[in-house]
C-alpha positions as CSV (number, residue, x, y, z in Angstrom):
1,X,85.4,-15.6,-87.3
2,X,82.7,-14.2,-85.0
3,X,79.8,-12.6,-86.9
4,X,78.3,-9.3,-85.5
5,X,76.4,-10.1,-82.4
6,X,72.7,-9.2,-82.0
7,X,70.0,-9.1,-79.3
8,X,67.3,-11.7,-79.6
9,X,64.2,-13.0,-77.8
10,X,64.4,-16.7,-77.3
11,X,61.0,-18.6,-77.3
12,X,60.2,-21.6,-75.1
13,X,61.1,-25.0,-76.6
14,X,60.6,-28.6,-75.6
15,X,63.9,-30.4,-75.4
16,X,65.4,-33.8,-74.6
17,X,68.7,-33.6,-72.7
18,X,71.4,-35.4,-70.7
19,X,72.9,-33.4,-67.9
20,X,76.7,-33.7,-67.2
21,X,78.9,-32.4,-64.4
22,X,82.5,-33.3,-65.5
23,X,86.0,-32.0,-65.2
24,X,86.8,-29.5,-68.0
25,X,89.7,-31.5,-69.3
26,X,87.5,-34.7,-69.6
27,X,84.8,-33.1,-71.7
28,X,85.9,-34.6,-75.0
29,X,85.7,-38.2,-73.7
30,X,82.1,-37.6,-72.4
31,X,80.5,-35.3,-75.0
32,X,80.5,-37.7,-78.0
33,X,79.1,-40.7,-76.1
34,X,76.4,-38.6,-74.5
35,X,75.3,-37.3,-77.9
36,X,75.2,-40.9,-79.2
37,X,73.1,-42.0,-76.1
38,X,70.7,-39.1,-76.6
39,X,70.1,-39.8,-80.3
40,X,69.7,-43.5,-79.7
41,X,67.1,-43.0,-77.1
42,X,65.2,-40.5,-79.3
43,X,65.3,-43.2,-82.0
44,X,63.9,-45.8,-79.7
45,X,61.0,-43.5,-78.8
46,X,60.4,-42.5,-82.4
47,X,61.1,-38.8,-81.7
48,X,63.0,-36.8,-84.3
49,X,64.9,-33.7,-83.3
50,X,63.3,-30.5,-84.6
51,X,66.6,-28.5,-84.5
52,X,70.3,-28.8,-84.0
53,X,72.3,-30.2,-81.1
54,X,73.0,-27.7,-78.3
55,X,74.7,-27.5,-75.0
56,X,73.3,-25.4,-72.2
57,X,75.7,-24.4,-69.5
58,X,74.4,-23.4,-66.1
59,X,77.4,-21.3,-65.1
60,X,80.8,-20.4,-66.5
61,X,83.2,-23.3,-65.9
62,X,86.0,-23.2,-63.4
63,X,87.3,-26.7,-63.0
64,X,84.1,-28.5,-64.0
65,X,81.5,-28.1,-66.7
66,X,77.9,-28.2,-65.4
67,X,75.7,-28.5,-68.5
68,X,73.1,-30.3,-70.6
69,X,73.6,-31.7,-74.1
70,X,70.3,-31.7,-75.9
71,X,68.1,-31.2,-78.9
72,X,64.7,-29.5,-79.4
73,X,61.8,-32.0,-79.9
74,X,58.2,-31.8,-81.0
75,X,57.0,-33.6,-77.9
76,X,58.5,-34.5,-74.5
77,X,60.7,-37.6,-74.4
78,X,59.8,-40.3,-71.8
79,X,62.7,-40.2,-69.3
80,X,65.0,-43.2,-69.7
81,X,68.4,-43.6,-68.1
82,X,70.2,-40.2,-68.4
83,X,67.9,-38.9,-71.1
84,X,65.1,-36.6,-69.7
85,X,62.6,-34.2,-71.0
86,X,63.3,-30.5,-70.4
87,X,62.3,-27.1,-71.8
88,X,64.3,-24.1,-72.8
89,X,62.6,-21.1,-71.3
90,X,61.8,-17.8,-72.9
91,X,64.5,-15.2,-72.3
92,X,66.2,-12.2,-73.7
93,X,69.7,-12.9,-75.0
94,X,72.7,-11.8,-76.9
95,X,73.6,-14.0,-79.8
96,X,76.7,-14.3,-82.1
97,X,77.6,-16.9,-84.6
98,X,81.1,-18.4,-84.8
99,X,82.0,-19.5,-88.3
100,X,84.8,-22.0,-88.2
101,X,86.3,-24.8,-86.2
102,X,85.1,-25.5,-82.6
103,X,88.7,-24.9,-81.5
104,X,88.0,-21.2,-82.0
105,X,85.3,-21.2,-79.2
106,X,87.8,-20.4,-76.6
107,X,88.7,-17.1,-78.4
108,X,85.1,-16.3,-79.6
109,X,83.5,-16.3,-76.1
110,X,85.7,-13.6,-74.6
111,X,85.2,-11.5,-77.7
112,X,81.5,-12.0,-77.5
113,X,81.5,-11.1,-73.7
114,X,83.4,-7.9,-74.5
115,X,80.7,-6.9,-77.0
116,X,78.0,-7.6,-74.3
117,X,79.8,-5.4,-71.8
118,X,80.3,-2.7,-74.4
119,X,76.6,-2.6,-74.9
120,X,76.1,-2.0,-71.2
121,X,74.2,-5.3,-70.8
122,X,74.4,-7.7,-67.8
123,X,74.8,-11.3,-68.7
124,X,72.9,-14.0,-66.7
125,X,74.7,-17.1,-65.7
126,X,73.2,-19.4,-68.3
127,X,74.6,-19.7,-71.8
128,X,74.1,-21.9,-74.8
129,X,76.1,-23.2,-77.8
130,X,73.9,-24.3,-80.7
131,X,75.8,-26.4,-83.2
132,X,73.8,-25.1,-86.2
133,X,76.1,-26.6,-88.8
134,X,78.9,-29.1,-88.1
135,X,80.6,-32.2,-89.3
136,X,77.3,-33.8,-90.2
137,X,76.9,-31.1,-92.8
138,X,80.4,-30.8,-94.3
139,X,83.8,-32.3,-93.3
140,X,85.6,-28.9,-93.5
141,X,85.6,-27.2,-90.1
142,X,85.8,-23.8,-91.7
143,X,82.1,-24.2,-92.7
144,X,80.9,-25.0,-89.1
145,X,78.4,-22.5,-87.6
146,X,78.0,-22.4,-83.8
147,X,75.5,-20.0,-82.3
148,X,76.7,-18.5,-79.0
149,X,73.7,-17.4,-76.9
150,X,74.1,-15.6,-73.6
151,X,71.0,-15.0,-71.5
152,X,70.7,-11.4,-70.2
153,X,69.6,-10.2,-66.9
154,X,66.3,-8.2,-66.9
């Protein structure tokens, strides 16, 4: 279920990320290992995430995903391997929350984009999925909460 969207102002945030450019159908085999790699490196550096896991897409996918997997941090990570320091910039966005299984994301995004268009807003190319509550919180996918955040053009 997609909760009612809203307009928000996103504030800058220091992040640690791994960037991936992979075929869409191969995402499941790369996503989990990248998350593990990210958290292991943060642990080695003694840096705790200050918020939930996210992915930041640089454009709508066609045959490939071009995105970062990351977490907000209180200080920049020292680059090591694929883990690098980054920053989420400040921007105006539309936000909706999907309550339920990740399998519903493919239906939630078009519904959300229709809402954006109905408001007369122009989306930018970047978009985020913030995994606010997932399997680490509860094993029932019906309880998952994924924030869909679409940057808007000025």
